C-alpha positions, 0 to 999 in steps of 0.5 A: 500500500502506497502512502497515497492509497493509505491516505485515501483509504483512511479518508474513506473510512473516516467519512463512513465512520463520521456518518455513523457516529453523528446520530449518537447522543443527539437530543432535540431541543425542548424549547424551539426558538423562533427561526430555529429548526425543530430537528436541530440538536440541542448540543451536537458535541461535534469535537467529541464526535470528530475525536471518536471518528478519528480514533475508530477510523485509525483502528479500522485503517490499521486492520485494513492495512494489516489485511491488505499488506499481509496478503489475506486478501489479494485483489491483484489476481481479480484485477488481472482477470479484467485485462 
């Protein structure tokens, strides 16, 4: 895995994990002020979610890196079939 493909893999994993972490712990506002969306979270805790997303993504990326570099899954033969 090259540096670029490792970075791209991490970014894809990061975005997927972010979208799964976003709804965790969301509470709606009890009193909705005029001009505010009724579905907007009271306190989204974005910094906590970004930190959790980064940690989870790092762990998943390390697993993916190990699987790819160890040869457990080799996609090169499948790619050669399309040549």
